[in-house]
C-alpha positions in Angstrom: -11.7 -78.6 10.6 -7.9 -78.6 9.8 -5.4 -78.5 12.6 -2.6 -76.0 12.6 -0.7 -77.2 15.7 -0.4 -80.3 17.7 -2.5 -81.0 20.7 -0.9 -80.5 24.2 -1.3 -82.0 27.7 0.7 -81.4 30.9 3.9 -83.4 31.6 3.1 -84.2 35.2 0.2 -83.9 37.7 -0.2 -80.8 39.9 -2.7 -79.3 42.3 -4.2 -76.1 43.6 -6.0 -75.8 46.9 -8.4 -73.0 48.0 -11.8 -72.2 49.2 -15.0 -71.6 47.2 -16.2 -68.0 47.2 -19.8 -68.9 47.6 -19.7 -72.1 49.7 -16.5 -71.3 51.8 -15.7 -75.0 51.4 -12.0 -76.0 51.0 -11.4 -77.7 47.7 -8.5 -79.4 46.0 -8.1 -79.3 42.2 -5.7 -81.8 40.7 -4.7 -81.6 37.1 -3.5 -84.8 35.3 -2.1 -85.6 31.8 -4.6 -87.0 29.4 -4.4 -88.8 26.0 -4.9 -87.2 22.6 -8.5 -86.2 21.7 -9.6 -86.4 25.4 -10.4 -82.8 25.8 -10.8 -81.3 29.2 -12.8 -83.6 31.5 -13.8 -82.7 35.1 -14.3 -85.4 37.8 -16.0 -85.2 41.2 -13.8 -87.3 43.4 -15.9 -86.7 46.5 -19.0 -88.4 45.0 -19.7 -92.1 44.7 -18.5 -93.5 41.4 -16.5 -90.3 40.8 -18.8 -88.9 38.0 -17.3 -86.9 35.2 -18.3 -84.1 32.9 -16.6 -82.9 29.7 -15.9 -79.2 29.5 -18.3 -78.6 26.6 -21.0 -76.0 25.9 -23.7 -78.6 25.9 -23.2 -79.1 29.7 -22.7 -75.4 30.6 -25.0 -73.0 32.4 -23.9 -69.4 32.4 -25.6 -67.4 35.1 -24.8 -64.1 36.9 -21.3 -64.0 38.3 -20.2 -67.5 37.2 -20.3 -70.4 34.7 -21.3 -73.9 35.8 -21.0 -77.4 34.3 -23.4 -80.2 34.9 -23.8 -83.8 33.6 -25.9 -85.9 36.0 -24.4 -85.9 39.4 -21.2 -84.3 38.1 -21.8 -80.7 39.0 -19.1 -78.0 39.0 -19.6 -74.3 39.8 -17.5 -71.3 38.8 -15.3 -73.1 36.2 -14.4 -70.2 34.0 -11.1 -69.2 35.6 -9.8 -72.8 35.4 -11.0 -73.2 31.8 -9.4 -69.9 30.9 -6.1 -71.1 32.3 -6.1 -74.3 30.3 -7.2 -72.5 27.1 -4.8 -69.6 27.5 -1.9 -72.0 27.9 -3.1 -74.2 25.0 -3.5 -77.3 27.2 -6.1 -79.3 25.2 -6.2 -82.6 27.0 -6.4 -82.7 30.8 -8.2 -84.7 33.4 -9.2 -82.5 36.3 -10.1 -84.0 39.7 -12.2 -81.8 42.1 -13.4 -82.8 45.5 -16.3 -80.3 45.9 -19.0 -78.7 43.8 -17.4 -75.2 43.7 -13.9 -74.5 42.4 -11.6 -72.4 44.6 -12.0 -68.6 44.3 -8.3 -68.0 45.2 -7.6 -64.3 44.4 -10.4 -64.1 41.8 -8.1 -64.6 38.8 -6.5 -67.5 36.9 -3.0 -66.8 38.1 -2.7 -69.7 40.6 -4.0 -72.2 38.0 -1.6 -70.8 35.4 1.5 -71.0 37.6 0.6 -74.5 38.7 0.2 -75.7 35.1 3.3 -73.9 33.9 5.3 -75.7 36.6 3.9 -79.0 35.5 5.2 -78.5 32.0 3.8 -79.0 28.5 3.9 -82.1 26.3 3.3 -81.9 22.6 1.1 -84.8 21.5 0.9 -86.7 18.2 -2.5 -85.4 17.1 -3.5 -82.2 15.3 -5.6 -79.7 17.3 -8.8 -78.8 15.5 -9.7 -75.2 14.9 -12.6 -73.1 13.8 -11.7 -70.3 11.4 -14.3 -67.5 11.4 -15.0 -66.6 7.8 -18.0 -64.2 8.1 -18.9 -61.5 10.6 -21.9 -62.0 12.9 -23.1 -60.8 16.2 -24.9 -62.3 19.2 -26.9 -60.1 21.6 -28.7 -60.3 24.9 -30.5 -57.3 26.3 -28.1 -54.4 25.9 -25.0 -56.5 25.5 -23.4 -58.0 22.4 -20.4 -59.9 21.1 -19.3 -59.3 17.5 -17.4 -62.2 15.8 -15.4 -61.4 12.7 -12.5 -63.0 10.6 -9.0 -62.6 11.8 -6.7 -60.6 9.6 -3.5 -62.3 10.8 -4.6 -65.9 11.4 -4.5 -65.4 15.2 -7.3 -65.2 17.9 -8.1 -61.7 19.2 -10.3 -61.1 22.2 -11.6 -57.7 23.2 -13.9 -56.3 25.9 -15.7 -52.9 26.2 -16.8 -52.3 29.8 -19.4 -49.6 30.4 -21.8 -49.6 33.4 -22.9 -46.1 32.9 -21.9 -42.7 34.1 -23.2 -43.3 37.6 -21.2 -46.4 38.2 -18.1 -46.4 40.5 -16.5 -48.7 37.9 -15.3 -46.4 35.1 -15.6 -47.1 31.4 -12.6 -49.1 30.2 -11.5 -51.6 27.4 -8.9 -54.2 26.7 -7.8 -56.1 23.6 -5.3 -59.0 23.3 -4.0 -61.2 20.5 -3.8 -64.4 22.5 -0.7 -66.6 22.9 0.3 -68.5 26.0 3.0 -66.1 27.2 0.8 -63.0 26.6 -2.2 -64.6 28.3 -0.2 -65.5 31.4 1.3 -62.0 31.7 -1.6 -59.8 30.6 -4.9 -61.7 31.4 -4.4 -64.4 34.0 -3.6 -62.1 36.9 -6.8 -60.0 36.4 -9.2 -60.5 39.3 -12.9 -60.8 39.8 -14.5 -57.5 40.8 -17.7 -56.3 42.5 -19.0 -53.0 43.7 -19.0 -52.2 47.4 -22.8 -52.2 47.3 -22.8 -55.7 45.7 -20.3 -57.0 48.3 -22.4 -55.7 51.2 -25.6 -57.1 49.7 -23.9 -60.6 49.3 -22.6 -60.5 52.9 -25.9 -59.3 54.4 -27.6 -62.3 52.7 -25.1 -64.7 54.3 -23.1 -65.4 51.1 -19.2 -65.2 50.9 -18.8 -64.1 54.5 -15.2 -65.4 54.6 -14.2 -63.4 51.5 -12.4 -60.2 52.4 -11.8 -57.1 50.3 -8.3 -58.4 49.6 -9.5 -61.7 48.1 -10.8 -59.9 45.0 -11.5 -56.4 43.8 -14.2 -54.5 45.8 -14.7 -51.1 44.2 -16.4 -48.2 46.0 -17.1 -44.6 45.2 -13.5 -43.6 45.9 -11.9 -46.5 44.1 -10.6 -50.0 45.2 -11.3 -50.8 48.8 -8.3 -52.2 50.9 -6.5 -53.3 47.7 -4.6 -52.1 44.7 -5.2 -52.6 41.0 -2.7 -54.8 39.1 -3.7 -53.0 35.8 -5.4 -49.7 35.1 -8.1 -51.6 33.2 -8.1 -54.8 35.3 -11.9 -55.1 35.3 -12.0 -55.2 31.4 -9.1 -57.7 31.5 -10.9 -59.9 33.9 -14.0 -59.8 31.6 -11.7 -60.9 28.8 -10.5 -63.7 30.9 -14.1 -64.9 31.5 -14.7 -64.6 27.7 -11.7 -66.8 26.9 -12.7 -69.4 29.5 -16.4 -69.5 28.5 -15.7 -69.7 24.7 -13.2 -72.6 25.2 -16.4 -74.7 25.8 -16.7 -74.8 22.0 -13.9 -77.4 22.2 -11.5 -76.2 19.5 -9.1 -73.4 18.9 -10.9 -70.3 17.7 -9.4 -68.2 14.9 -11.1 -64.9 14.7 -11.9 -61.6 16.5 -14.3 -61.8 19.5 -15.3 -58.3 20.7 -17.6 -58.2 23.6 -19.6 -55.0 24.5 -20.8 -55.4 28.1 -21.2 -59.1 27.7 -21.3 -61.6 30.6 -21.4 -65.4 31.3 -24.9 -65.9 29.8 -24.1 -64.2 26.5 -20.7 -65.9 26.4 -22.6 -69.2 26.8 -24.9 -68.4 23.9 -21.9 -67.7 21.7 -20.1 -70.8 22.8 -23.1 -72.9 21.9 -23.3 -71.3 18.4 -19.6 -71.8 17.9 -20.0 -75.5 18.9 -22.8 -75.8 16.3 -20.5 -74.3 13.7 -17.8 -76.9 14.6 -20.3 -79.8 14.3 -21.4 -78.5 10.9 -17.8 -78.2 9.7 -17.1 -81.7 10.9 -20.1 -83.1 9.1 -19.0 -81.4 5.9 -15.5 -82.8 6.3 -16.9 -86.3 6.9 -19.1 -86.0 3.8 -16.2 -84.9 1.6 -14.1 -87.8 2.9 -16.9 -90.3 2.1 -17.2 -88.9 -1.4 -13.5 -89.1 -1.9 -13.5 -92.8 -0.9 -16.4 -93.5 -3.3 -14.6 -91.8 -6.2 -11.3 -93.7 -5.3 -13.2 -97.0 -5.4 
């Protein structure tokens, strides 16, 4: 577990305000600088004692449409867009105050979080950021979806997504690949929005969910294309799935150096891979610790 860059936090506090997609509740998210080796920690300021939860795979629950975190009373819903913003900008240590259970949906992307954090500025900290370098190819699967993980050929992280809902879907087959760096993430991934089919949107609304969300608050796609909105990218849906992948895999807690290629994956499969990567990180840390102990014994 050797670092290749220094850890980062933000220079000053900043905030984003919006409404939750599912609850409709207004929520304020406040980002604060944090010391080295803190990681990303979420705090429920609306609850007694202001309970906290580290953004780690051990506390994650990936379900349909979103990823949640939970540690005791500290529960947070739909955290993936916030996590993607922090990971994409290489902000490693941050204390995040949230005054509701569900994070704001905003426009269905990470863009507002990214612009807020960019305005706050970045601080380089006096600690090395740990990374996990993928050395062997492996694959995780769930039903008909899979994510292949393989070594990087250039020492940089690459994320890719293949989207295919079948020939009868109104969402056409598309793909996206990016070698991630903060500037490229902010430009090519962060603005990509959440999407649903028109049938899904109507089903949610008929069940009383997300009644305040209009067709302009995210991408609603019908038989003839996007409803009451315009695409930001030709392959915006695949880009958003890549955004989700980056946010969910950040729960491994280190920088990931490898290629992560998802074929029709979602939050549940992302969570399975994040847990496996976290186990690989823990194994590597144990090996490093054992080598250090042996070195001390030999030196004595």
